[in-house]
N, C-alpha and C positions, 0 to 999 in steps of 0.2 A: 275147287277139289281138283287135286293134281291127277293128270292122266299119268299111264305108264306106257311107254313106245319102247319096242326093242327092235333096232338093226342088226342085222346079220347078215356078214360080209365076210370072204374070206380075204380081202384086203384092206389092212390095216389103215392106209391112207384115206380108203374111202369111208371108212367108220370115223375118223377122226374129222373128214370134212361134215360128215351129218353133224357128229357133236358139236362143231363150231355153229353150222346153221342155225342149231335150235338153242343155242346159247341164251339169246335173247327170250326165250320161251320157256326158260327154268320154274319161271312163277307158277305155269301151267302143266307143263310136262316133265316129266321123271324119265329121263333117258338112259338106257342101258345099250350095251354091246355085246354081240357074241361073233368070234371068230370063224362059225360054221354051223353048221345044222343039229351036230349035237350037243354043242356048248349052249347053242339056242334051247334045246328041250331040256338041260338040265335046269336052267333059268326059269322055265314055263313051269317045270315040276315046283317050283318054291314061291313063285311071283306071278300075279295075275294081271296081263298085259290089256290094254284096252287096243293097240294095235301092234303088229310083226311087219316090219318091212324087210322084203330079204331079196338078196342078190339071185337073178336067177341061175348063173353057172357059178356053182362051186363043187371042189372036189370033194369025195365022199357023196353025202347028200345035198342035192341041187335044190334050189328053191321053191320048185313044183312040188316034190316029195315032203319036203321042210313043212310047207304051208299045208298040205293035206293032213300031216298029223296034228298041226295046230289046231285045223279045223275039229279033228276028233277028239282032243283033248280040251278044247276049249272054244266050243261054237260060237261064243258071243265076241270072241275076240276080229277085229277087222284084220284082214292079210292086203297085203300088196307085195308086188313083185316088182323090180328094177332090174332092167338089162339095156346094156350099153347098146 
């Protein structure tokens, strides 16, 4: 069974890096990308994610606020913060 993972980062280069790193795992992971917290929450409203990985520092909604909202909306989703 494929699992859904969502990467959230305002840096397009980082999103592309995550996509490239998981290319070999396409059989196991469905990888989605969001350019910020608001976009991530829109995806979360229509898709169940097993894991959400978010950058810590983003304009608008930071990673902590986003993952708090993910926890509220989807408590079974694993949440990971990345910080440079």
